[in-house]
C-alpha positions in Angstrom: -21.9 50.7 42.8 -22.0 51.7 39.1 -18.4 50.6 38.7 -19.1 47.3 40.4 -22.1 46.7 38.2 -20.0 47.3 35.1 -17.4 44.8 36.3 -20.0 42.2 37.1 -21.6 42.7 33.6 -18.1 42.3 32.0 -17.6 39.1 33.9 -20.9 37.7 32.8 -20.2 38.6 29.2 -16.8 37.0 29.4 -18.3 33.8 30.9 -20.9 33.5 28.2 -18.4 34.2 25.5 -16.1 31.5 26.7 -19.0 29.1 27.2 -20.1 29.9 23.6 -16.7 29.2 22.2 -16.4 26.0 24.1 -19.8 24.9 22.9 -18.9 25.7 19.3 -15.6 23.8 19.7 -17.4 20.8 21.2 -19.9 20.8 18.3 -17.0 21.0 15.9 -15.2 18.1 17.5 -18.5 16.1 17.6 -19.0 16.8 13.9 -15.6 15.3 13.1 -16.2 12.1 14.9 -17.7 9.2 12.9 -19.2 5.8 13.8 -19.2 3.1 11.2 -21.4 0.0 11.4 -22.3 -2.5 8.6 -25.9 -2.5 7.6 -28.1 -5.2 9.1 -30.6 -4.8 6.3 -30.0 -7.1 3.4 -28.0 -5.5 0.5 -28.9 -6.2 -3.1 -25.8 -5.5 -5.3 -24.2 -5.9 -8.7 -20.5 -6.7 -8.3 -17.7 -6.3 -10.8 -14.2 -7.8 -10.1 -11.0 -7.5 -12.0 -7.9 -9.5 -11.2 -4.3 -9.1 -12.6 -1.3 -11.1 -11.4 2.2 -10.9 -12.9 5.5 -12.4 -11.7 7.2 -15.7 -11.2 6.0 -19.2 -10.2 8.6 -21.5 -8.6 8.3 -25.3 -8.8 10.6 -28.2 -7.7 11.8 -30.7 -10.2 13.6 -33.9 -9.2 15.8 -33.6 -12.2 16.4 -29.8 -12.5 15.9 -28.6 -8.9 13.9 -25.3 -8.6 12.4 -24.1 -11.8 11.0 -20.6 -12.3 8.5 -19.7 -14.9 6.8 -16.4 -15.8 3.2 -16.3 -14.7 0.4 -13.9 -15.7 -3.3 -14.0 -14.7 -6.1 -11.8 -16.1 -9.6 -12.3 -14.7 -13.0 -10.6 -14.8 -16.1 -11.6 -12.8 -19.6 -10.2 -12.7 -22.4 -11.4 -10.3 -25.4 -10.2 -8.5 -25.6 -10.8 -4.8 -27.9 -10.8 -1.8 -25.8 -10.1 1.3 -26.8 -9.8 5.0 -24.8 -9.1 8.1 -26.0 -10.2 11.6 -24.5 -8.1 14.3 -25.5 -10.5 17.1 -23.8 -13.5 15.6 -21.1 -11.7 13.5 -22.2 -13.7 10.5 -22.0 -12.2 7.0 -23.5 -14.3 4.3 -23.6 -13.6 0.6 -25.7 -15.5 -2.0 -24.4 -14.9 -5.5 -25.2 -15.7 -9.1 -22.4 -15.3 -11.5 -23.3 -14.0 -15.0 -19.7 -13.8 -16.2 -16.4 -15.5 -15.1 -13.3 -15.2 -17.2 -9.8 -16.2 -16.2 -6.7 -16.5 -18.5 -3.7 -18.1 -16.9 -0.2 -18.2 -18.6 2.6 -20.1 -17.0 5.8 -20.2 -19.2 4.6 -21.3 -22.6 1.4 -22.9 -21.3 -1.9 -21.3 -21.1 -5.3 -22.4 -19.8 -8.6 -20.9 -18.9 -10.5 -22.5 -16.0 -14.3 -22.2 -16.2 -17.2 -22.2 -13.9 -19.9 -24.6 -15.1 -23.4 -23.3 -15.8 -24.7 -25.7 -13.1 -22.4 -24.2 -10.5 -23.0 -20.4 -11.0 -25.0 -20.2 -7.7 -22.4 -19.6 -4.9 -22.7 -19.0 -1.2 -19.9 -17.1 0.5 -20.0 -16.6 4.3 -17.7 -15.4 7.1 -18.2 -15.9 10.8 -15.9 -16.0 13.8 -12.7 -16.4 11.7 -14.2 -19.1 9.4 -14.5 -18.3 5.7 -16.5 -20.7 3.6 -17.5 -20.9 -0.1 -19.6 -23.6 -1.8 -22.3 -24.1 -4.4 -25.8 -25.2 -3.3 -26.1 -26.8 -6.8 -23.4 -29.4 -6.1 -19.8 -30.0 -5.4 -17.2 -27.7 -7.0 -14.0 -28.8 -8.6 -10.7 -27.4 -7.3 -10.4 -25.1 -10.3 -13.9 -23.8 -9.7 -13.2 -23.1 -6.0 -10.0 -21.3 -6.9 -12.0 -19.2 -9.4 -14.5 -17.9 -6.9 -12.3 -17.8 -3.8 -10.4 -14.7 -4.7 -8.9 -12.0 -2.5 -11.2 -9.2 -1.3 -14.5 -11.1 -0.8 -17.3 -8.6 0.0 -18.3 -10.7 3.0 -15.0 -9.5 4.6 -15.3 -5.8 3.9 -16.9 -4.9 7.2 -13.7 -6.0 8.8 -12.1 -2.9 7.4 -14.3 -0.7 9.6 -13.1 0.7 13.0 -14.6 -0.7 16.1 -14.8 2.7 17.8 -15.7 6.2 16.7 -12.9 7.9 14.8 -11.9 11.3 13.4 -10.4 12.0 10.0 -6.7 11.0 10.2 -7.2 8.4 13.0 -5.7 4.9 12.6 -6.7 1.4 13.7 -5.3 -2.1 13.3 -6.8 -5.0 11.3 -7.3 -8.4 12.8 -5.0 -11.1 11.6 -7.9 -13.6 11.2 -9.7 -11.1 8.9 -6.6 -10.5 6.8 -6.1 -14.2 6.5 -9.6 -14.6 4.9 -9.4 -11.4 3.0 -6.1 -12.4 1.3 -7.2 -16.1 0.9 -4.5 -17.4 3.2 -4.7 -20.3 5.7 -3.4 -18.2 8.6 -1.6 -14.9 9.4 1.1 -15.1 12.0 1.9 -11.4 12.2 0.8 -8.1 10.6 1.4 -4.4 11.1 -1.3 -3.3 8.8 -2.9 0.0 9.8 -6.1 1.5 8.5 -6.6 5.3 8.2 -9.7 7.3 7.7 -8.3 9.7 5.1 -11.4 11.8 4.5 -15.1 12.2 4.1 -16.6 13.7 1.0 -20.2 13.6 -0.4 -21.2 11.2 2.4 -18.4 8.7 1.3 -15.6 7.7 3.6 -12.1 7.0 2.2 -10.2 4.3 4.1 -6.6 3.3 3.3 -4.9 0.3 4.8 -1.1 -0.3 4.4 1.4 -2.7 5.9 3.2 -6.0 5.9 1.7 -9.5 6.5 3.5 -12.7 7.4 1.2 -15.7 6.8 1.0 -19.3 5.7 -0.6 -21.3 2.9 -0.5 -25.1 3.0 2.1 -24.7 5.7 4.6 -22.6 3.8 5.6 -19.0 4.6 4.4 -16.1 2.5 5.4 -12.5 2.9 3.0 -9.8 1.7 3.2 -6.0 1.3 -0.2 -4.5 0.7 -2.2 -1.4 0.2 -6.0 -1.6 0.4 -8.1 1.4 -0.7 -11.8 1.4 0.2 -14.8 3.8 -0.4 -17.6 3.4 2.2 -21.0 4.9 1.4 -22.3 6.2 4.8 -26.1 6.4 4.1 -26.3 2.8 2.9 -23.6 1.5 5.2 -21.9 -0.4 2.3 -18.7 -0.3 0.3 -18.9 0.9 -3.3 -15.2 0.2 -4.2 -12.3 -1.7 -2.6 -9.0 -2.3 -4.3 -5.9 -4.4 -3.3 -2.4 -3.7 -4.5 0.1 -6.2 -3.1 3.4 -8.0 -3.7 3.8 -11.6 -2.4 6.8 -13.9 -1.9 5.8 -17.4 -1.1 7.9 -20.5 -0.5 7.4 -23.8 -2.4 5.0 -26.2 -0.5 4.1 -29.9 -0.4 1.2 -29.4 -2.8 1.5 -25.9 -4.2 4.2 -23.9 -6.1 6.1 -20.9 -4.8 5.3 -17.4 -5.9 7.0 -14.0 -6.4 4.2 -11.9 -7.8 2.4 -8.6 -7.9 -1.4 -8.7 -7.6 -4.0 -6.1 -8.3 -7.7 -6.8 -7.4 -10.5 -4.2 -7.8 -14.0 -4.9 -6.5 -16.8 -2.4 -7.4 -20.4 -2.7 -6.3 -23.6 -0.8 -7.0 -27.1 -1.2 -5.5 -29.9 -3.0 -7.3 -33.5 -2.4 -6.7 -34.4 -5.9 -7.9 -32.3 -9.0 -8.4 -32.6 -10.6 -11.8 -31.9 -14.2 -11.0 -31.8 -14.5 -7.2 -35.5 -14.8 -6.5 -36.8 -14.8 -2.9 -37.4 -18.6 -2.9 -33.7 -19.1 -4.0 -32.4 -16.7 -1.3 -34.6 -18.4 1.4 -33.3 -21.9 0.4 -29.7 -20.8 0.3 -29.8 -18.7 3.5 -28.8 -21.7 5.8 -25.9 -23.1 7.8 -23.0 -24.8 5.9 -23.0 -28.6 6.0 -20.0 -31.0 5.8 -21.0 -32.1 2.3 -21.1 -28.5 1.0 -17.4 -28.3 1.4 -16.4 -31.5 -0.5 -14.7 -31.1 -3.9 -15.4 -33.1 -7.0 -12.4 -34.6 -8.9 -12.7 -36.0 -12.3 -9.3 -37.2 -13.6 -8.3 -36.8 -17.2 -9.2 -40.4 -18.0 -12.8 -39.2 -17.5 -13.9 -42.7 -16.5 -14.3 -42.1 -12.7 -15.3 -39.4 -10.3 -14.3 -38.8 -6.6 -15.6 -36.5 -3.9 -12.8 -35.3 -1.6 -12.2 -33.0 1.3 -10.4 -29.8 0.5 -7.2 -31.1 2.1 -6.5 -33.3 -0.9 -4.4 -31.8 -3.8 -3.6 -33.3 -7.2 0.1 -33.7 -7.9 -0.1 -35.8 -11.1 -3.0 -36.5 -13.4 -2.3 -38.9 -16.3 -4.7 -41.3 -18.1 -3.6 -44.3 -16.1 -2.3 -42.7 -12.9 -3.6 -40.1 -10.4 -1.4 -39.0 -7.5 -2.8 -36.8 -4.7 -1.4 -35.5 -1.4 -3.3 -34.7 1.8 -1.8 -31.5 3.4 -3.4 -30.3 6.6 -2.1 -27.1 8.2 1.1 -27.4 6.1 1.8 -31.0 7.2 2.0 -33.8 4.7 -0.4 -36.4 6.2 -0.7 -39.0 3.5 -0.4 -39.7 -0.2 -2.8 -41.5 -2.5 -2.1 -43.0 -5.9 -5.0 -44.3 -8.1 -3.9 -46.6 -10.9 -6.1 -47.9 -13.7 -4.9 -51.5 -14.3 -5.3 -53.7 -17.4 -8.3 -56.1 -17.2 -7.4 -59.6 -16.2 -7.4 -62.1 -19.0 -10.0 -64.9 -19.5 -12.6 -63.1 -17.4 -10.6 -63.6 -14.2 -11.2 -61.4 -11.1 -8.6 -60.3 -8.6 -8.2 -62.5 -5.6 -6.9 -61.6 -2.2 -3.9 -63.9 -2.6 -3.0 -62.6 -6.1 -3.2 -59.0 -4.8 -0.9 -59.8 -1.9 1.6 -61.3 -4.3 1.6 -58.1 -6.3 2.0 -56.0 -3.2 4.9 -58.1 -2.0 6.6 -57.8 -5.3 6.1 -54.0 -5.4 7.3 -53.4 -1.8 10.0 -56.0 -1.7 12.2 -55.8 1.5 10.2 -52.8 2.7 7.2 -54.9 3.6 7.2 -56.2 7.2 3.7 -57.8 7.4 0.1 -57.7 6.2 -2.1 -56.4 9.0 -5.7 -56.6 7.7 -7.6 -58.0 4.8 -11.2 -57.4 3.8 -13.1 -58.7 0.8 -16.7 -57.6 0.1 -18.7 -55.8 -2.7 -18.3 -52.0 -2.8 -21.8 -50.5 -2.3 -23.1 -54.1 -2.8 -22.3 -54.3 -6.5 -18.5 -53.9 -7.3 -15.9 -56.6 -6.5 -13.7 -55.0 -3.8 -10.6 -56.0 -1.8 -8.9 -54.0 1.0 -5.4 -54.9 2.3 -3.3 -53.1 4.9 0.4 -53.6 5.4 3.3 -52.0 7.4 7.0 -51.7 6.7 10.1 -49.6 6.7 11.4 -47.1 4.2 14.8 -46.3 5.6 14.3 -45.6 9.3 10.7 -44.5 8.9 7.7 -46.8 9.5 4.9 -46.6 7.0 1.4 -48.0 6.7 0.1 -48.8 3.2 -3.6 -49.4 2.5 -4.6 -50.9 -0.8 -8.2 -50.8 -2.2 -8.9 -52.8 -5.3 -12.1 -52.1 -7.2 -13.4 -53.8 -10.4 -16.2 -52.4 -12.6 -18.8 -54.4 -14.3 -16.8 -54.8 -17.5 -13.6 -56.0 -15.7 -11.7 -52.7 -15.6 -9.5 -52.6 -12.4 -8.6 -49.6 -10.2 -6.1 -49.8 -7.4 -5.9 -47.1 -4.6 -2.7 -47.1 -2.6 -2.6 -44.9 0.5 0.8 -44.2 2.0 0.8 -42.9 5.6 3.8 -42.3 7.9 3.3 -44.2 11.2 3.1 -41.0 13.3 0.2 -39.8 11.1 -1.9 -43.0 11.2 -4.1 -41.8 14.1 -4.7 -38.5 12.5 -5.5 -40.1 9.1 -8.0 -42.5 10.7 -10.5 -44.0 8.3 -10.2 -41.4 5.6 -9.3 -44.0 3.0 -12.8 -45.4 3.3 -14.3 -42.0 2.7 -12.3 -41.5 -0.5 -13.0 -45.0 -1.9 -16.7 -44.9 -0.9 -17.1 -41.7 -3.0 -15.7 -43.6 -6.1 -18.1 -43.5 -9.0 -17.7 -45.1 -12.4 -18.9 -42.3 -14.8 -19.9 -44.6 -17.6 -22.3 -46.4 -15.3 -23.7 -43.2 -13.8 -24.3 -41.6 -17.2 -22.6 -38.3 -16.2 -21.3 -36.0 -18.9 -17.6 -35.3 -19.2 -16.2 -32.4 -17.1 -12.5 -31.2 -17.3 -10.3 -32.6 -14.6 -9.0 -30.3 -11.9 -5.2 -30.1 -11.6 -4.4 -26.4 -11.6 -1.5 -24.7 -9.8 -3.8 -22.3 -8.1 -1.8 -19.2 -8.9 -4.9 -16.9 -9.0 -5.1 -17.4 -5.3 -3.1 -18.8 -2.5 
């Protein structure tokens, strides 16, 4: 009996010892598992961004073929922001006020420094369900201003770096192509093998590293990217304190943008603010709203500085001279239409353009390409400016085109002629967009608006 009792006691001790070890092991495993979720409480932050780009820009020339020029971009940005993530709707919206924006762009021997107007320093940046949108509640941005603020590594995208499930140190997870598309300021990502790794936890800060290749598109042309993203996530506040991007990009030449072979480095650092200096509660409440169609229009003021247009973001400036503006409309990489806007000499002896005279000029311009005139309209533009619209169809080689002419005269007799050129297979897609462009037409001298530099950049700081 005494021996049996000792055996039973040994068995009990062994059982408790094993159970204790297993319990300790389970606790250790549990201690190494981390769950990451973005904060649903609004964040108040100061943000500092540095951007450096170096490499080659490639452009097509009718005379010389493909031309390569050295390109360098150096940029600094500072802003305060109010940012909130809604878990139920997956909406992340940031309201920002920029205190400093500097960008120096050198292409070959040319150098320019695009600026953000004081009246456009309030910016809303939001991401929801694969849609990334930026605009200014103060009014329409120019293309240059949009390119300035729409940089890689927007903080509204940072939560996309987090794993969807609990992970241990050393675990890996993939990143969604749609998130990478917005994070890298691309139109789309067709394929990516980017993997994120939880490298370590120290002082309540998680270190996340993402590496891999991305095949995407910008304005319909292929771009190949190799990248490394390093991120520091502060676990108590559920926010990122630093995210950096190091990438090489090789991009083909597109219909509206040059090709690139560049190395880019972007660093975004944030720190919490107890109180926002400029973004008062009434401003935040007014800007914390859904995006409207008008928010996403762009303002275009050609170098002539006599007129202003409001355009969709599909339009890109190809040529901007005092008497001629040429734009292309590129949608998902496809060239849909082209628009030329010419400033004509005033007619002599106080004459005004007539329908018949304009048809004669069109026939002389198109020659044998013209098949027939299809539509003619003559009525005041916005009830005050003499206006004629004429449509025509014809052949250029074996391709059928539609041309739409809009002639507008200001109060002093200056003439402006819009010419929209649309391939026949794009006419249905183009619809009535010529009306939208022409109806936005404003004579600046009559509106009393102050001069603003025209937007005709190559967009090498992005895209």
